[in-house]
Phi, psi and omega in degrees: 000134182297135176084356180252118182292147175285154181273071185259143175301326182294338182265355182290135177293318181210118178278151175295160187303321183293339175268319179300322185245033183301320181294320178294317179297322179294319179295319178296318180296321181292327182266356188280110179251358182277163179293141179252135172300153179305130179087353182271144177280331181229161174287161177304322179296320180289324175299316178299316180296323179298321185275320186259354174097154177210106185297323182297323181262008181056048176253126186280150171285133184242340180236126184247138175131256190263090180298317178300331176300319179298317178300315181295322179297317180295316179298318179303316184289346173279344184263202185265343180270154174280172180250124177249116178260117180240158179162178177295155176302142175081017181262019174073027176296312181294321179297317180295318179296323178295316181295318178298314181295320180296317183286322185280315187251349185072013183205114179259006188271354178279091190225136170250124178265112182287129176214175175296340181263004178294132182245173179297330178298327180294337181261336183247274183194164171224192185230145166280103192291334176295314178290325180297318179289326183281322189243345190083179180299125179206158176304328181290330181275347182282135176252105186284143174283169173303323178296315178302313181297320180294319178296318184291331185248358179071048181236174178275135172246142181254136179237103184273137174056056186296329182285354175276351179274147175301153183304322182294333176281319176303321185291341175300329181294333187300309181291324179298319183279332180281310186272343184053040177209159181226127181267137174237085186303329183295338181262359180289142178235106177056041177076012182283189185269002185298335181260018182241120176259117177265128180295138176275157178300139185107341178289136171195173183237134168248118179248155176231152177207138178274136178299329180288343179260010187303328182274359181293297175216094181299137178288146176289157178297327179296319179289320180301325181293342180277356183236149160268128183266133173230130180266121177266112186263157174301151180291127181263334182280115182301322181296317177301314184291321176299315180300317181293315180296316180298315183296314181291326177296318178297321177296319180295324184273347185297137175082356178285173193288336183216138181289157175236131176280118183245094178295136183294328181291333176290318176295320179297322177296317178299314181297318178300316179300314180296316182296319182290316180286336175287316186273342185071031183202139177279171182297332179267010172096001180284136181283136174224170178276119175285166183265154171284334179297153179284115180250060186270169175298321179300320177293322178298320177297317179298318178296314181297320181293314178298319179295322179294321177295321177297318179296320181296313191267342185234339191229034169086003173086010177239124180287129178230173179292343177295315178292322178300312181299321181293327182274346181293333185301321181292341179262310190284332190248023183265358183247020171112181187290330179300315178294324179299318178294321180292322177296316180298317179297320179299315181286328180288336183249289187296307184292320180298316180296318178295327180295339177288339182247345188222123184295326181294317179290328176295317178296324178295315179298313182295324182286335186268002182303327181293346180296329184243001180276000000 
């Protein structure tokens, strides 16, 4: 049909993890000789290899930072409690939950996005009202939620931004996680079992919450007891973060119409700036004022990608600190005048001093003057 795009994988902006890394998952499954928990597609060791990499099987590392956290997360999902990933925005909580679901269940798409508008139907079920009126309550008329589908098939369900949901919606999770069953009273017949869904082995929940949103809707102690909490922290190792930004930038740029030259030292400068303004401390230990804005690795990737696109289309195809400085404004100065003053102080002191010894930092300082003018 004219004007209607085809549903092609090539046209997707972002494929789910199980499709992006289908070849790696297949290699891991073929080589996997370890015992698998009930309902799991891979053994715990293979799940770990999928996330942290395996050179022998040509499996790439996808999560950088706290390797023991990944081990603990996998162990949690083998047990009876859910996994709660908390941390600052942009610390790859959602990415980690997606990777875990893809490796364990082969499907990362069973997801509830927590918002102020999330209702009980999003966690349980709703109805196809045309069928409901025609046939009455029946399995065919029932529209299962992602949680319902995960329970019925023994898979992982992801609950993003759980603290953004009203308390009464959060509390729906308590019985689901405690009893591992979901009641559908409309399908009950004379008190029989037709209206009771028992979760199959392999079912579990991975939830995420931002530390900055903790005051939105605090979780009840009863709900907290149903989860093991793991804090996903910002990457502290500059080499790790540079590697991650370069790798993700290359993925974003892959397949586009024209290549972009991405010097590693330019990415390293960007990462250093983000790490220092995130931590409120320079690499040599001097205290500075950190920003209220989110200075996460994900934001660094966004800045690098936007700068690379600017370099490709306007500045000859080579990424420089000029493009980096130009794109920083949208990140650093979006939270008010306090951040603007802190950015100016950072460039007037730290960046200026480095520029006296390093030509790259001098070019960065000169290019960024417009941030505070």
